[in-house]
Each structure stands twice: as C-alpha cells, then as structure tokens.
N, CA, C and O atoms as CSV, one atom per row, in Angstrom:
chain,resi,resn,atom,element,x,y,z
A,1,UNK,N,N,-57.356,13.670,9.766
A,1,UNK,CA,C,-56.097,14.094,10.298
A,1,UNK,C,C,-55.099,12.943,10.371
A,1,UNK,O,O,-53.903,13.109,10.130
A,2,UNK,N,N,-55.624,11.789,10.706
A,2,UNK,CA,C,-54.757,10.643,10.823
A,2,UNK,C,C,-54.120,10.309,9.481
A,2,UNK,O,O,-52.945,9.944,9.434
A,3,UNK,N,N,-54.859,10.425,8.405
A,3,UNK,CA,C,-54.344,10.138,7.068
A,3,UNK,C,C,-53.260,11.144,6.708
A,3,UNK,O,O,-52.252,10.793,6.094
A,4,UNK,N,N,-53.476,12.398,7.096
A,4,UNK,CA,C,-52.484,13.435,6.817
A,4,UNK,C,C,-51.189,13.149,7.574
A,4,UNK,O,O,-50.102,13.326,7.022
A,5,UNK,N,N,-51.287,12.717,8.808
A,5,UNK,CA,C,-50.101,12.369,9.602
A,5,UNK,C,C,-49.355,11.192,8.987
A,5,UNK,O,O,-48.125,11.184,8.945
A,6,UNK,N,N,-50.095,10.206,8.513
A,6,UNK,CA,C,-49.475,9.045,7.860
A,6,UNK,C,C,-48.776,9.447,6.577
A,6,UNK,O,O,-47.694,8.952,6.261
A,7,UNK,N,N,-49.410,10.358,5.834
A,7,UNK,CA,C,-48.833,10.850,4.583
A,7,UNK,C,C,-47.545,11.628,4.862
A,7,UNK,O,O,-46.554,11.476,4.148
A,8,UNK,N,N,-47.568,12.460,5.904
A,8,UNK,CA,C,-46.364,13.224,6.258
A,8,UNK,C,C,-45.234,12.284,6.687
A,8,UNK,O,O,-44.077,12.509,6.331
A,9,UNK,N,N,-45.554,11.253,7.435
A,9,UNK,CA,C,-44.545,10.284,7.866
A,9,UNK,C,C,-43.966,9.539,6.659
A,9,UNK,O,O,-42.762,9.292,6.587
A,10,UNK,N,N,-44.839,9.190,5.719
A,10,UNK,CA,C,-44.375,8.496,4.513
A,10,UNK,C,C,-43.468,9.404,3.684
A,10,UNK,O,O,-42.457,8.952,3.146
A,11,UNK,N,N,-43.831,10.687,3.582
A,11,UNK,CA,C,-43.009,11.636,2.837
A,11,UNK,C,C,-41.645,11.819,3.524
A,11,UNK,O,O,-40.619,11.929,2.854
A,12,UNK,N,N,-41.644,11.850,4.839
A,12,UNK,CA,C,-40.393,11.984,5.589
A,12,UNK,C,C,-39.489,10.777,5.326
A,12,UNK,O,O,-38.286,10.921,5.112
A,13,UNK,N,N,-40.092,9.585,5.347
A,13,UNK,CA,C,-39.311,8.374,5.065
A,13,UNK,C,C,-38.800,8.369,3.627
A,13,UNK,O,O,-37.673,7.954,3.358
A,14,UNK,N,N,-39.643,8.836,2.710
A,14,UNK,CA,C,-39.246,8.908,1.300
A,14,UNK,C,C,-38.079,9.883,1.120
A,14,UNK,O,O,-37.127,9.581,0.402
A,15,UNK,N,N,-38.148,11.043,1.764
A,15,UNK,CA,C,-37.065,12.027,1.673
A,15,UNK,C,C,-35.772,11.451,2.249
A,15,UNK,O,O,-34.694,11.651,1.691
A,16,UNK,N,N,-35.886,10.742,3.354
A,16,UNK,CA,C,-34.708,10.119,3.964
A,16,UNK,C,C,-34.111,9.074,3.023
A,16,UNK,O,O,-32.891,8.982,2.888
A,17,UNK,N,N,-34.971,8.288,2.374
A,17,UNK,CA,C,-34.496,7.265,1.444
A,17,UNK,C,C,-33.821,7.907,0.233
A,17,UNK,O,O,-32.807,7.408,-0.253
A,18,UNK,N,N,-34.390,9.023,-0.255
A,18,UNK,CA,C,-33.790,9.734,-1.395
A,18,UNK,C,C,-32.416,10.268,-1.003
A,18,UNK,O,O,-31.463,10.144,-1.772
A,19,UNK,N,N,-32.306,10.859,0.184
A,19,UNK,CA,C,-31.011,11.372,0.653
A,19,UNK,C,C,-29.998,10.233,0.781
A,19,UNK,O,O,-28.836,10.385,0.403
A,20,UNK,N,N,-30.434,9.119,1.303
A,20,UNK,CA,C,-29.555,7.957,1.454
A,20,UNK,C,C,-29.083,7.473,0.087
A,20,UNK,O,O,-27.912,7.135,-0.086
A,21,UNK,N,N,-29.989,7.441,-0.876
A,21,UNK,CA,C,-29.643,7.047,-2.241
A,21,UNK,C,C,-28.639,8.018,-2.851
A,21,UNK,O,O,-27.686,7.607,-3.513
A,22,UNK,N,N,-28.863,9.311,-2.620
A,22,UNK,CA,C,-27.954,10.323,-3.162
A,22,UNK,C,C,-26.555,10.147,-2.580
A,22,UNK,O,O,-25.560,10.234,-3.300
A,23,UNK,N,N,-26.487,9.899,-1.280
A,23,UNK,CA,C,-25.185,9.672,-0.647
A,23,UNK,C,C,-24.515,8.420,-1.213
A,23,UNK,O,O,-23.303,8.402,-1.429
A,24,UNK,N,N,-25.302,7.386,-1.448
A,24,UNK,CA,C,-24.756,6.143,-2.008
A,24,UNK,C,C,-24.198,6.401,-3.407
A,24,UNK,O,O,-23.122,5.905,-3.743
A,25,UNK,N,N,-24.922,7.176,-4.231
A,25,UNK,CA,C,-24.426,7.491,-5.568
A,25,UNK,C,C,-23.152,8.336,-5.491
A,25,UNK,O,O,-22.215,8.129,-6.263
A,26,UNK,N,N,-23.123,9.287,-4.558
A,26,UNK,CA,C,-21.926,10.118,-4.383
A,26,UNK,C,C,-20.748,9.258,-3.939
A,26,UNK,O,O,-19.629,9.422,-4.427
A,27,UNK,N,N,-21.008,8.339,-3.009
A,27,UNK,CA,C,-19.947,7.442,-2.549
A,27,UNK,C,C,-19.449,6.566,-3.702
A,27,UNK,O,O,-18.246,6.355,-3.850
A,28,UNK,N,N,-20.370,6.062,-4.508
A,28,UNK,CA,C,-19.997,5.223,-5.648
A,28,UNK,C,C,-19.167,6.031,-6.649
A,28,UNK,O,O,-18.189,5.523,-7.199
A,29,UNK,N,N,-19.551,7.273,-6.882
A,29,UNK,CA,C,-18.787,8.123,-7.801
A,29,UNK,C,C,-17.397,8.400,-7.241
A,29,UNK,O,O,-16.415,8.388,-7.984
A,30,UNK,N,N,-17.308,8.647,-5.948
A,30,UNK,CA,C,-16.006,8.880,-5.321
A,30,UNK,C,C,-15.137,7.625,-5.421
A,30,UNK,O,O,-13.938,7.715,-5.686
A,31,UNK,N,N,-15.741,6.468,-5.209
A,31,UNK,CA,C,-14.997,5.215,-5.339
A,31,UNK,C,C,-14.518,5.007,-6.775
A,31,UNK,O,O,-13.396,4.550,-6.996
A,32,UNK,N,N,-15.353,5.336,-7.735
A,32,UNK,CA,C,-14.955,5.214,-9.143
A,32,UNK,C,C,-13.791,6.153,-9.450
A,32,UNK,O,O,-12.860,5.780,-10.164
A,33,UNK,N,N,-13.843,7.369,-8.911
A,33,UNK,CA,C,-12.737,8.321,-9.101
A,33,UNK,C,C,-11.458,7.784,-8.464
A,33,UNK,O,O,-10.385,7.844,-9.063
A,34,UNK,N,N,-11.580,7.260,-7.250
A,34,UNK,CA,C,-10.419,6.691,-6.564
A,34,UNK,C,C,-9.838,5.528,-7.363
A,34,UNK,O,O,-8.620,5.402,-7.494
A,35,UNK,N,N,-10.706,4.692,-7.888
A,35,UNK,CA,C,-10.262,3.542,-8.676
A,35,UNK,C,C,-9.530,4.000,-9.925
A,35,UNK,O,O,-8.500,3.431,-10.286
A,36,UNK,N,N,-10.053,5.021,-10.586
A,36,UNK,CA,C,-9.395,5.543,-11.784
A,36,UNK,C,C,-8.018,6.115,-11.441
A,36,UNK,O,O,-7.050,5.899,-12.170
A,37,UNK,N,N,-7.938,6.844,-10.326
A,37,UNK,CA,C,-6.646,7.390,-9.900
A,37,UNK,C,C,-5.658,6.270,-9.569
A,37,UNK,O,O,-4.484,6.342,-9.932
A,38,UNK,N,N,-6.140,5.242,-8.883
A,38,UNK,CA,C,-5.269,4.111,-8.551
A,38,UNK,C,C,-4.780,3.398,-9.809
A,38,UNK,O,O,-3.618,2.999,-9.885
A,39,UNK,N,N,-5.651,3.238,-10.784
A,39,UNK,CA,C,-5.248,2.599,-12.040
A,39,UNK,C,C,-4.197,3.442,-12.755
A,39,UNK,O,O,-3.240,2.908,-13.317
A,40,UNK,N,N,-4.379,4.752,-12.731
A,40,UNK,CA,C,-3.405,5.653,-13.348
A,40,UNK,C,C,-2.061,5.576,-12.612
A,40,UNK,O,O,-1.005,5.509,-13.241
A,41,UNK,N,N,-2.113,5.586,-11.279
A,41,UNK,CA,C,-0.894,5.465,-10.483
A,41,UNK,C,C,-0.196,4.136,-10.754
A,41,UNK,O,O,1.028,4.076,-10.873
A,42,UNK,N,N,-0.975,3.097,-10.848
A,42,UNK,CA,C,-0.414,1.765,-11.107
A,42,UNK,C,C,0.287,1.746,-12.458
A,42,UNK,O,O,1.396,1.225,-12.578
A,43,UNK,N,N,-0.354,2.311,-13.470
A,43,UNK,CA,C,0.254,2.351,-14.805
A,43,UNK,C,C,1.557,3.149,-14.782
A,43,UNK,O,O,2.548,2.756,-15.397
A,44,UNK,N,N,1.540,4.263,-14.072
A,44,UNK,CA,C,2.744,5.096,-13.970
A,44,UNK,C,C,3.863,4.336,-13.259
A,44,UNK,O,O,5.010,4.350,-13.707
A,45,UNK,N,N,3.528,3.676,-12.152
A,45,UNK,CA,C,4.521,2.908,-11.405
A,45,UNK,C,C,5.037,1.726,-12.222
A,45,UNK,O,O,6.221,1.395,-12.153
A,46,UNK,N,N,4.172,1.098,-12.983
A,46,UNK,CA,C,4.599,-0.021,-13.829
A,46,UNK,C,C,5.582,0.464,-14.893
A,46,UNK,O,O,6.567,-0.213,-15.187
A,47,UNK,N,N,5.315,1.630,-15.466
A,47,UNK,CA,C,6.229,2.190,-16.466
A,47,UNK,C,C,7.576,2.514,-15.831
A,47,UNK,O,O,8.626,2.245,-16.415
A,48,UNK,N,N,7.541,3.092,-14.633
A,48,UNK,CA,C,8.798,3.403,-13.945
A,48,UNK,C,C,9.568,2.134,-13.588
A,48,UNK,O,O,10.796,2.106,-13.673
A,49,UNK,N,N,8.855,1.096,-13.194
A,49,UNK,CA,C,9.494,-0.173,-12.890
A,49,UNK,C,C,10.148,-0.753,-14.136
A,49,UNK,O,O,11.277,-1.240,-14.082
A,50,UNK,N,N,9.435,-0.701,-15.260
A,50,UNK,CA,C,10.010,-1.187,-16.515
A,50,UNK,C,C,11.285,-0.436,-16.861
A,50,UNK,O,O,12.275,-1.039,-17.276
A,51,UNK,N,N,11.260,0.881,-16.690
A,51,UNK,CA,C,12.448,1.700,-16.968
A,51,UNK,C,C,13.597,1.309,-16.039
A,51,UNK,O,O,14.741,1.182,-16.476
A,52,UNK,N,N,13.287,1.121,-14.764
A,52,UNK,CA,C,14.316,0.756,-13.791
A,52,UNK,C,C,14.901,-0.625,-14.113
A,52,UNK,O,O,16.107,-0.837,-13.985
A,53,UNK,N,N,14.056,-1.546,-14.523
A,53,UNK,CA,C,14.543,-2.880,-14.862
A,53,UNK,C,C,15.410,-2.839,-16.113
A,53,UNK,O,O,16.418,-3.541,-16.195
A,54,UNK,N,N,15.026,-2.026,-17.079
A,54,UNK,CA,C,15.840,-1.888,-18.290
A,54,UNK,C,C,17.189,-1.268,-17.947
A,54,UNK,O,O,18.222,-1.702,-18.457
A,55,UNK,N,N,17.184,-0.263,-17.092
A,55,UNK,CA,C,18.436,0.368,-16.676
A,55,UNK,C,C,19.309,-0.628,-15.920
A,55,UNK,O,O,20.520,-0.682,-16.132
A,56,UNK,N,N,18.699,-1.409,-15.048
A,56,UNK,CA,C,19.450,-2.413,-14.299
A,56,UNK,C,C,20.077,-3.430,-15.253
A,56,UNK,O,O,21.211,-3.859,-15.044
A,57,UNK,N,N,19.352,-3.813,-16.288
A,57,UNK,CA,C,19.893,-4.761,-17.265
A,57,UNK,C,C,21.077,-4.141,-18.010
A,57,UNK,O,O,22.083,-4.809,-18.252
A,58,UNK,N,N,20.952,-2.852,-18.374
A,58,UNK,CA,C,22.067,-2.174,-19.043
A,58,UNK,C,C,23.282,-2.098,-18.121
A,58,UNK,O,O,24.409,-2.350,-18.549
A,59,UNK,N,N,23.050,-1.753,-16.863
A,59,UNK,CA,C,24.153,-1.672,-15.908
A,59,UNK,C,C,24.793,-3.044,-15.691
A,59,UNK,O,O,26.012,-3.154,-15.553
A,60,UNK,N,N,23.981,-4.062,-15.662
A,60,UNK,CA,C,24.501,-5.420,-15.504
A,60,UNK,C,C,25.399,-5.766,-16.686
A,60,UNK,O,O,26.471,-6.342,-16.501
A,61,UNK,N,N,24.973,-5.422,-17.896
A,61,UNK,CA,C,25.787,-5.676,-19.089
A,61,UNK,C,C,27.094,-4.903,-19.045
A,61,UNK,O,O,28.154,-5.438,-19.370
A,62,UNK,N,N,27.012,-3.640,-18.641
A,62,UNK,CA,C,28.221,-2.824,-18.536
A,62,UNK,C,C,29.155,-3.392,-17.479
A,62,UNK,O,O,30.372,-3.408,-17.662
A,63,UNK,N,N,28.591,-3.853,-16.384
A,63,UNK,CA,C,29.389,-4.439,-15.311
A,63,UNK,C,C,30.120,-5.685,-15.809
A,63,UNK,O,O,31.298,-5.875,-15.507
A,64,UNK,N,N,29.431,-6.531,-16.565
A,64,UNK,CA,C,30.069,-7.735,-17.116
A,64,UNK,C,C,31.201,-7.364,-18.072
A,64,UNK,O,O,32.254,-8.000,-18.071
A,65,UNK,N,N,30.979,-6.337,-18.883
A,65,UNK,CA,C,32.012,-5.888,-19.821
A,65,UNK,C,C,33.241,-5.392,-19.070
A,65,UNK,O,O,34.367,-5.754,-19.411
A,66,UNK,N,N,33.029,-4.567,-18.051
A,66,UNK,CA,C,34.142,-4.045,-17.256
A,66,UNK,C,C,34.863,-5.186,-16.545
A,66,UNK,O,O,36.093,-5.219,-16.490
A,67,UNK,N,N,34.094,-6.105,-16.011
A,67,UNK,CA,C,34.696,-7.241,-15.316
A,67,UNK,C,C,35.577,-8.038,-16.269
A,67,UNK,O,O,36.695,-8.411,-15.915
A,68,UNK,N,N,35.085,-8.299,-17.468
A,68,UNK,CA,C,35.864,-9.057,-18.444
A,68,UNK,C,C,37.148,-8.308,-18.804
A,68,UNK,O,O,38.210,-8.918,-18.926
A,69,UNK,N,N,37.053,-7.016,-18.969
A,69,UNK,CA,C,38.242,-6.232,-19.297
A,69,UNK,C,C,39.247,-6.252,-18.148
A,69,UNK,O,O,40.449,-6.374,-18.382
A,70,UNK,N,N,38.773,-6.137,-16.927
A,70,UNK,CA,C,39.667,-6.193,-15.770
A,70,UNK,C,C,40.349,-7.547,-15.651
A,70,UNK,O,O,41.532,-7.629,-15.322
A,71,UNK,N,N,39.603,-8.599,-15.919
A,71,UNK,CA,C,40.182,-9.942,-15.878
A,71,UNK,C,C,41.312,-10.043,-16.900
A,71,UNK,O,O,42.378,-10.579,-16.599
A,72,UNK,N,N,41.079,-9.528,-18.109
A,72,UNK,CA,C,42.118,-9.565,-19.145
A,72,UNK,C,C,43.356,-8.793,-18.706
A,72,UNK,O,O,44.477,-9.265,-18.893
A,73,UNK,N,N,43.168,-7.624,-18.130
A,73,UNK,CA,C,44.297,-6.814,-17.674
A,73,UNK,C,C,45.041,-7.536,-16.557
A,73,UNK,O,O,46.270,-7.587,-16.564
A,74,UNK,N,N,44.313,-8.088,-15.609
A,74,UNK,CA,C,44.958,-8.800,-14.501
A,74,UNK,C,C,45.726,-10.014,-15.013
A,74,UNK,O,O,46.824,-10.294,-14.531
A,75,UNK,N,N,45.172,-10.735,-15.976
A,75,UNK,CA,C,45.868,-11.888,-16.549
A,75,UNK,C,C,47.131,-11.433,-17.273
A,75,UNK,O,O,48.172,-12.084,-17.183
A,76,UNK,N,N,47.038,-10.331,-17.982
A,76,UNK,CA,C,48.211,-9.809,-18.685
A,76,UNK,C,C,49.281,-9.401,-17.688
A,76,UNK,O,O,50.466,-9.636,-17.925
A,77,UNK,N,N,48.890,-8.802,-16.593
A,77,UNK,CA,C,49.849,-8.399,-15.564
A,77,UNK,C,C,50.491,-9.610,-14.898
A,77,UNK,O,O,51.675,-9.581,-14.563
A,78,UNK,N,N,49.724,-10.660,-14.709
A,78,UNK,CA,C,50.287,-11.881,-14.121
A,78,UNK,C,C,51.309,-12.513,-15.064
A,78,UNK,O,O,52.347,-13.017,-14.633
A,79,UNK,N,N,50.996,-12.476,-16.346
A,79,UNK,CA,C,51.921,-13.054,-17.332
A,79,UNK,C,C,53.188,-12.222,-17.472
A,79,UNK,O,O,54.277,-12.754,-17.692
A,80,UNK,N,N,53.029,-10.908,-17.342
A,80,UNK,CA,C,54.177,-10.024,-17.565
A,80,UNK,C,C,54.152,-8.901,-16.512
A,80,UNK,O,O,53.748,-7.778,-16.813
A,81,UNK,N,N,54.577,-9.202,-15.300
A,81,UNK,CA,C,54.532,-8.190,-14.248
A,81,UNK,C,C,55.411,-6.985,-14.571
A,81,UNK,O,O,55.114,-5.880,-14.118
A,82,UNK,N,N,56.451,-7.160,-15.316
A,82,UNK,CA,C,57.333,-6.047,-15.660
A,82,UNK,C,C,56.624,-5.065,-16.586
A,82,UNK,O,O,56.959,-3.880,-16.599
A,83,UNK,N,N,55.673,-5.528,-17.343
A,83,UNK,CA,C,54.945,-4.651,-18.284
A,83,UNK,C,C,54.110,-3.620,-17.555
A,83,UNK,O,O,53.742,-2.603,-18.143
A,84,UNK,N,N,53.809,-3.852,-16.312
A,84,UNK,CA,C,52.999,-2.902,-15.538
A,84,UNK,C,C,53.791,-1.665,-15.180
A,84,UNK,O,O,53.211,-0.625,-14.868
A,85,UNK,N,N,55.112,-1.762,-15.221
A,85,UNK,CA,C,55.936,-0.622,-14.822
A,85,UNK,C,C,56.074,0.409,-15.935
A,85,UNK,O,O,56.459,1.547,-15.667
A,86,UNK,N,N,55.775,0.047,-17.153
A,86,UNK,CA,C,55.979,0.960,-18.278
A,86,UNK,C,C,54.802,1.817,-18.531
A,86,UNK,O,O,54.822,2.639,-19.447
C-alpha cells in the first residue's frame, strides 16, 4: 500500500509539472504573439513617421519659397511704394 501511495503522489506531482509546463508554453506563445504585434505596430509607426517627416520637409521647402517671394514683393514695394496703388 505504501508503494501505491508513493506512486500516486509521484503521478500527482508529474501532472502538476505537466500543467505548469503547458502554462509556460502558452505564456511563451502569447509573448511571441505580443512581440509580433509590437513589431508590426513599430513598422507601421515608423512608416507613418517617415511620411510625416517627408511632408514636413515639403512644407518647409514651400515655406522657404513663399518667404522668398514675399521678400521680393516687400523689396519691390519699398523701392516703389507708388506701384502698390495700381
């Protein structure tokens, strides 16, 4: 009887260890899924950042062009204030 009790205790410990292992594998799989999602999100955000930076560069160029044109107009007006009335 004592051997049977020891065997049952060993089987109980083995079942507990198997369950613990299964949970660890499930946790590892969930972590891998989370990591994949984070990598995908990161790639998406990086692409959006690149687009935003490109747009900012275009706007900066347009701003410089407008500024240069305004400077020319203001200089022309300073040289010939009467020309602004026509």
